[in-house]
C-alpha positions, 0 to 999 in steps of 0.5 A, a space after each residue: 891786410 894780411 890776406 892782401 899781402 898773401 895774394 900779392 905774394 902768390 901772383 908775384 911768385 907765380 909770375 917769377 916762376 913762369 918767367 924763369 921757366 920760359 927763360 930756361 926754355 928759350 935759352 935751351 932752344 937758343 943753345 940747341 939751334 946754335 949748336 945745330 947750326 955750328 955742326 952743320 957749318 963746321 962740325 965743331 964748337 962755334 967760334 964766337 968773337 968778343 964783338 959778337 958776344 957784346 952785340 948779343 949781350 946788348 940785344 938781350 939787355 934791350 929785350 929785358 928792359 923792354 919786357 920790364 917796361 911792360 910792367 909800368 903800364 897802368 
């Protein structure tokens, strides 16, 4: 039983680490693209309105929920 618990912890730890690394890569790429676009258009930091930030947050939450739902499949 202890071996089964250890195997469960191993795949879970790997899964969390890979997800964290992928999240960091995607977040960094997004920030890079946003900064590049802002420089091309206005040569300064992007002006993000509150409504745009809320729209982006809702989209991110929806994406995260969709990805989390993949784990419910049997």
